[in-house]
Each structure stands twice: as C-alpha cells, then as structure tokens.
TORLOKE-742095 format. One line per field, with one value per residue (C-alpha): residue number from 1; y, x, z. Coordinates in Angstrom, 2 decimals. Layout:
% residues N
fitor <- c(NUM, ...)
Y <- c(Y, ...)
X <- c(X, ...)
Z <- c(Z, ...)
This chain:
% residues 298
fitor <- c(1, 2, 3, 4, 5, 6, 7, 8, 9, 10, 11, 12, 13, 14, 15, 16, 17, 18, 19, 20, 21, 22, 23, 24, 25, 26, 27, 28, 29, 30, 31, 32, 33, 34, 35, 36, 37, 38, 39, 40, 41, 42, 43, 44, 45, 46, 47, 48, 49, 50, 51, 52, 53, 54, 55, 56, 57, 58, 59, 60, 61, 62, 63, 64, 65, 66, 67, 68, 69, 70, 71, 72, 73, 74, 75, 76, 77, 78, 79, 80, 81, 82, 83, 84, 85, 86, 87, 88, 89, 90, 91, 92, 93, 94, 95, 96, 97, 98, 99, 100, 101, 102, 103, 104, 105, 106, 107, 108, 109, 110, 111, 112, 113, 114, 115, 116, 117, 118, 119, 120, 121, 122, 123, 124, 125, 126, 127, 128, 129, 130, 131, 132, 133, 134, 135, 136, 137, 138, 139, 140, 141, 142, 143, 144, 145, 146, 147, 148, 149, 150, 151, 152, 153, 154, 155, 156, 157, 158, 159, 160, 161, 162, 163, 164, 165, 166, 167, 168, 169, 170, 171, 172, 173, 174, 175, 176, 177, 178, 179, 180, 181, 182, 183, 184, 185, 186, 187, 188, 189, 190, 191, 192, 193, 194, 195, 196, 197, 198, 199, 200, 201, 202, 203, 204, 205, 206, 207, 208, 209, 210, 211, 212, 213, 214, 215, 216, 217, 218, 219, 220, 221, 222, 223, 224, 225, 226, 227, 228, 229, 230, 231, 232, 233, 234, 235, 236, 237, 238, 239, 240, 241, 242, 243, 244, 245, 246, 247, 248, 249, 250, 251, 252, 253, 254, 255, 256, 257, 258, 259, 260, 261, 262, 263, 264, 265, 266, 267, 268, 269, 270, 271, 272, 273, 274, 275, 276, 277, 278, 279, 280, 281, 282, 283, 284, 285, 286, 287, 288, 289, 290, 291, 292, 293, 294, 295, 296, 297, 298)
Y <- c(-33.55, -36.26, -35.68, -37.94, -40.20, -39.17, -36.25, -33.79, -35.24, -31.68, -31.11, -31.11, -34.02, -36.10, -35.85, -36.84, -39.93, -41.26, -40.60, -40.22, -43.37, -46.81, -48.22, -46.45, -46.81, -49.02, -45.77, -43.40, -45.78, -46.45, -42.73, -41.85, -44.77, -43.35, -39.80, -40.18, -42.73, -45.15, -49.04, -52.01, -51.71, -48.04, -48.61, -47.95, -50.96, -49.44, -46.20, -45.14, -41.98, -39.44, -36.62, -33.80, -30.68, -27.79, -24.36, -22.77, -19.28, -21.16, -23.46, -20.59, -19.24, -22.71, -22.60, -26.04, -26.84, -30.41, -32.83, -36.15, -36.57, -40.57, -42.23, -45.15, -48.15, -46.31, -43.33, -41.06, -38.67, -37.57, -34.76, -34.67, -31.55, -30.43, -26.76, -25.65, -22.05, -19.74, -18.45, -15.83, -17.40, -21.09, -21.77, -20.64, -22.42, -25.50, -25.16, -24.39, -27.28, -29.49, -28.22, -28.52, -32.18, -32.50, -31.07, -32.87, -36.23, -35.76, -35.86, -33.80, -35.23, -37.13, -37.22, -35.16, -37.80, -40.11, -37.44, -38.60, -37.08, -34.80, -35.23, -32.69, -33.19, -30.43, -30.95, -27.31, -26.32, -22.87, -21.73, -21.59, -20.52, -18.62, -18.53, -22.29, -23.80, -27.76, -28.75, -30.97, -29.51, -31.16, -29.16, -30.01, -28.05, -27.89, -26.26, -23.37, -23.99, -27.59, -28.69, -31.44, -32.73, -32.92, -31.66, -34.74, -34.39, -32.19, -32.79, -30.84, -31.82, -29.27, -30.28, -27.40, -28.58, -25.63, -26.23, -29.88, -29.83, -33.17, -33.02, -36.48, -39.45, -41.39, -38.77, -40.10, -42.05, -42.70, -43.35, -40.02, -38.33, -40.68, -39.66, -35.84, -36.20, -37.66, -34.70, -32.33, -34.30, -36.99, -35.34, -35.21, -38.74, -41.02, -44.93, -45.57, -42.72, -44.38, -48.12, -46.47, -44.42, -47.52, -49.97, -52.51, -49.75, -51.13, -48.68, -46.20, -47.33, -47.87, -44.25, -43.62, -45.80, -43.77, -40.95, -42.99, -40.41, -43.47, -45.03, -42.22, -41.86, -38.74, -37.40, -37.95, -36.07, -33.38, -32.67, -32.72, -30.07, -28.20, -28.03, -26.54, -23.88, -23.22, -22.85, -20.49, -18.34, -17.73, -16.73, -14.57, -12.89, -12.34, -11.14, -8.45, -7.55, -6.92, -4.86, -2.91, -2.02, -1.38, 1.03, 2.56, 3.00, 4.71, 7.15, 7.81, 8.67, 10.99, 12.89, 12.94, 14.37, 16.94, 17.86, 18.29, 20.08, 22.52, 23.06, 24.03, 26.56, 27.94, 28.44, 30.37, 32.54, 33.46, 34.12, 36.49, 38.26, 37.14, 37.31, 34.24, 34.38, 34.96, 31.97, 29.82, 30.65, 29.52, 26.36, 25.10, 24.87, 26.38, 29.73, 27.57, 25.55, 28.56, 30.17, 27.08, 27.43, 30.67, 30.14, 27.73, 28.93, 28.78)
X <- c(-76.06, -78.77, -79.11, -76.55, -77.93, -75.10, -75.44, -72.83, -69.93, -69.15, -72.63, -71.86, -74.53, -73.38, -69.69, -70.65, -72.75, -69.78, -66.83, -68.42, -70.65, -69.95, -71.73, -68.82, -65.96, -64.19, -64.34, -62.88, -60.26, -59.36, -59.47, -57.02, -54.25, -54.99, -54.44, -51.88, -49.83, -49.97, -49.12, -47.76, -47.35, -48.07, -51.64, -54.71, -56.86, -59.44, -60.67, -62.70, -65.36, -64.84, -67.18, -66.42, -65.01, -67.12, -66.35, -69.91, -69.23, -68.52, -71.52, -73.69, -72.25, -72.92, -69.35, -68.28, -64.84, -64.85, -66.88, -65.11, -62.78, -61.37, -58.39, -56.59, -55.51, -52.19, -53.86, -53.42, -56.16, -57.58, -59.52, -61.19, -63.30, -64.99, -64.66, -67.28, -66.53, -63.98, -63.84, -61.46, -59.34, -59.62, -55.98, -55.95, -59.16, -57.60, -54.47, -56.72, -58.72, -55.55, -54.32, -57.25, -57.53, -54.09, -54.66, -57.92, -55.67, -54.61, -56.14, -54.86, -51.53, -50.90, -47.47, -47.11, -44.96, -48.09, -49.76, -50.78, -49.93, -52.97, -53.14, -55.76, -57.26, -59.26, -60.75, -61.88, -63.91, -62.38, -58.80, -56.98, -53.36, -53.72, -49.56, -49.44, -49.99, -50.79, -53.62, -52.63, -50.33, -48.91, -47.52, -45.56, -43.21, -39.55, -36.25, -35.93, -32.07, -31.90, -35.24, -35.32, -38.68, -38.17, -41.82, -43.80, -47.18, -48.85, -49.55, -51.75, -53.18, -55.09, -56.95, -57.74, -60.48, -60.45, -56.90, -57.22, -56.07, -57.84, -61.28, -61.91, -62.38, -59.60, -57.02, -57.16, -53.75, -53.54, -55.93, -55.72, -56.64, -59.66, -60.62, -60.13, -61.93, -64.80, -65.29, -65.17, -67.48, -69.50, -72.62, -71.70, -70.82, -72.72, -73.01, -70.47, -68.28, -67.97, -67.17, -63.71, -63.15, -63.81, -61.28, -60.64, -61.02, -64.02, -64.31, -64.53, -67.40, -68.84, -68.38, -70.31, -73.00, -73.46, -74.26, -76.80, -79.87, -81.73, -80.63, -81.52, -84.80, -86.72, -86.13, -82.13, -82.73, -84.36, -81.42, -79.29, -81.37, -81.57, -77.56, -77.90, -80.24, -77.96, -74.81, -76.82, -78.36, -74.96, -73.46, -76.48, -75.82, -71.99, -73.21, -75.43, -72.60, -70.31, -72.82, -73.57, -69.64, -69.50, -71.92, -71.04, -67.28, -68.53, -70.58, -67.52, -65.64, -68.04, -68.24, -64.56, -64.18, -66.92, -65.03, -61.83, -63.37, -65.02, -61.70, -59.95, -62.59, -62.28, -58.35, -58.82, -61.45, -59.07, -56.26, -58.66, -59.58, -63.09, -64.62, -64.81, -68.62, -69.15, -66.71, -68.86, -71.91, -70.32, -68.83, -70.49, -67.68, -67.91, -66.52, -63.73, -62.89, -62.22, -60.36, -58.10, -57.37, -56.44, -54.09, -51.83, -50.24, -52.76)
Z <- c(-63.60, -61.87, -58.10, -56.32, -53.54, -51.15, -48.84, -48.14, -45.78, -44.65, -43.16, -39.23, -38.65, -41.64, -40.38, -36.53, -37.82, -39.95, -37.23, -34.11, -33.61, -32.19, -35.17, -37.60, -35.48, -38.06, -40.28, -37.71, -37.00, -40.95, -41.22, -38.63, -39.52, -43.19, -42.54, -40.09, -41.87, -39.22, -40.12, -38.58, -35.22, -34.98, -36.36, -34.37, -33.71, -31.33, -29.77, -26.91, -27.33, -24.99, -24.18, -26.37, -25.04, -25.51, -24.07, -22.61, -24.68, -27.70, -27.38, -26.74, -30.30, -31.94, -32.67, -31.13, -32.63, -31.34, -33.31, -32.16, -29.35, -28.54, -27.27, -28.58, -26.42, -25.56, -24.33, -26.97, -27.53, -30.94, -31.95, -35.32, -36.52, -39.59, -39.97, -42.73, -42.81, -41.80, -38.28, -36.60, -34.35, -35.25, -35.37, -31.72, -30.53, -32.20, -29.95, -27.02, -27.04, -27.66, -24.60, -22.57, -23.85, -22.79, -19.15, -18.68, -18.53, -15.28, -11.83, -9.20, -7.90, -11.37, -12.55, -15.63, -17.30, -17.82, -19.92, -23.47, -26.94, -28.34, -32.25, -33.80, -37.24, -38.76, -42.09, -43.33, -46.51, -46.07, -46.36, -43.15, -44.24, -47.07, -47.68, -47.96, -51.33, -49.78, -48.99, -46.23, -43.60, -40.30, -37.39, -34.61, -31.74, -33.01, -31.83, -34.13, -34.29, -34.56, -36.15, -33.42, -32.35, -28.55, -27.28, -29.14, -27.34, -29.84, -33.25, -35.97, -39.61, -41.54, -44.41, -46.28, -49.01, -51.55, -52.17, -53.32, -57.00, -58.26, -59.65, -61.13, -59.43, -61.86, -60.78, -57.25, -56.52, -52.51, -49.78, -48.66, -51.74, -51.54, -48.07, -49.03, -52.39, -50.27, -48.45, -51.04, -53.68, -51.71, -52.70, -56.10, -57.01, -59.01, -59.00, -61.54, -60.46, -56.77, -58.52, -59.73, -56.57, -54.01, -55.64, -52.87, -50.02, -48.42, -45.81, -48.02, -49.45, -46.16, -45.63, -48.53, -47.95, -44.63, -46.67, -48.78, -48.22, -48.73, -45.36, -43.56, -41.49, -41.71, -37.97, -39.29, -42.49, -40.65, -38.37, -41.38, -42.98, -39.92, -39.88, -43.61, -42.51, -39.37, -41.75, -44.37, -41.59, -40.38, -43.61, -44.35, -40.68, -41.71, -45.22, -44.01, -41.53, -44.32, -46.26, -43.18, -42.57, -46.38, -46.30, -43.02, -44.63, -47.48, -45.49, -43.22, -46.22, -47.61, -44.33, -43.98, -47.58, -47.23, -43.90, -45.61, -48.54, -45.80, -44.23, -47.68, -48.52, -45.00, -45.25, -48.63, -47.18, -44.22, -46.52, -48.53, -45.09, -44.78, -41.43, -38.96, -39.36, -42.76, -43.23, -40.74, -42.64, -45.76, -44.71, -41.86, -39.49, -36.04, -34.99, -32.79, -35.66, -37.76, -35.09, -34.97, -38.52, -38.24, -35.48, -38.01, -40.89, -43.44)
C-alpha cells in the first residue's frame, strides 16, 4: 500500500489541531452536531473555546484527559477527548472532569439553577467497556425504577474505535460512521477512497485536508512526531512493567512451590521419627518451622 498523504487523526497533536483551534471551529461544530444528532433549533451554531481543565498531578504524568473544552451560545459545555490507550480509571476521570467543568460555572453566591449541562465525548482507540458490543454508547443519569431522565445535566458518549466493524469506505452509511472511519483509518486513505467518502460532506473533506502532511510546517510535523514518540515510550514502559511483573510472579511461584515441597518432605520425615536437626539440614527449614509442623497432626 502506498503511503497516504494523511496523518493519523488519533495523534493528540493532530486531534487538537483539527478540533481545538479557532481556524477549524466549523469542523468542531459540525462534529458535535453530527455525533450528538443535533438538528434544526437544537443545532449548535457557534462555540467559544475555554481553557482546558488540567489536574496538576495528572499533567505531571502526561495524562491530561481534556483535549478540547468549549461552550455554545446557550452555555452548555462540551468536553472532547481523544484517548489513544486504555488507562486505569479513565471512566472515573471522565466523570471527575465533567463534574469539575459543571462546578466551575458557578461563582460564589451564584444560584445553582443557572448551571448548564456538560456533554463529554470520548473517542477511544481502545476498549473502554469490554461487555458492550456497540462501538458507540450513550450514558445519562436515569431513575432506576422508571427510567425517567430527571437529572439532565450530565451526558457521556464513548466511541470505541476497535469495535467499529466497517473496514471499507463504500460500507459507510451515515455521517457518524464517516467520522468514526476518519479517526480509525485516515492515515491509510488514498485520494480515490477519499472522494468516495466525502460525497457532499465538505466538512469531512476539510478535516482530511487538515491531516494532509503537505500542509504542515516542519515545526508542526516535529510536534506530531514527538507525540508519537511519547506514546511509544509509554507503551514500552508498560510492556517492561508487565514483563517484570510476569517474571516476579514466576519467581514467587517457584519459591512457593519449593517451600511446599520442603514442608511435605519435613512432614514425612517427622512421621518416620527423624530428628528435627537432621530434617532442618535436609529441607532447609528452620528448627522453629519444623517444631510448628510437629505440633500439627502430620
């Protein structure tokens, strides 16, 4: 396969370039309307970018959960996040930042009824919910008995790219599927395939053009590659930790097995009337350990 001229939309730097800049605000607005199904009077027509929420402890670990934070003309806030790898507690951090964005609206003394809804959208290149089969899941707060939606201010959407089943551009049947395909396969798309994908969706075309490597400056491309290196470094560290844990587990298993064998031998020698000193020399157990065994019904 020939090298695509498009870069990877899942790259954090590329993601923020497409969805987190004033220049591409129209892409973000269309993306939100498409993913949320907003049309007519409910459609978003403008957004204002806000300073992203960043927890200092998480920032120190290079694990900012908020890529884009904005609000619409009605005050509703939107958090959009690209999650490249599964991290422990991602779902809890999503709720934490949604709650933080919610509470940050109120100045001291403000009325709570002025708080606006928070919509959190995560595009994840990993499995978040192993027991769910669908690639897109929507989460709200519901009454468990009646399923009534009384608490309306928190709304979460998770798009799990590995679950997306379509692998060819001619299989796409909706604008949502085109966006998901964009995230999953943009860096593999050819010019011919792009024409089939775009159709009349010019915003999708603009999003692809933002990934055109020939439209990037050297400085931007370096930042893009640094993000790739950061991800690879993180994966290498995790792989090493897994190897270390596996090796430690094997060692512990061997030690446990050896100890169990020594105890079994000691029990048999005690039954045969062998002295504690000789059993200790034979098995490597201490005299106290053997005495403890002798007090049991061996």
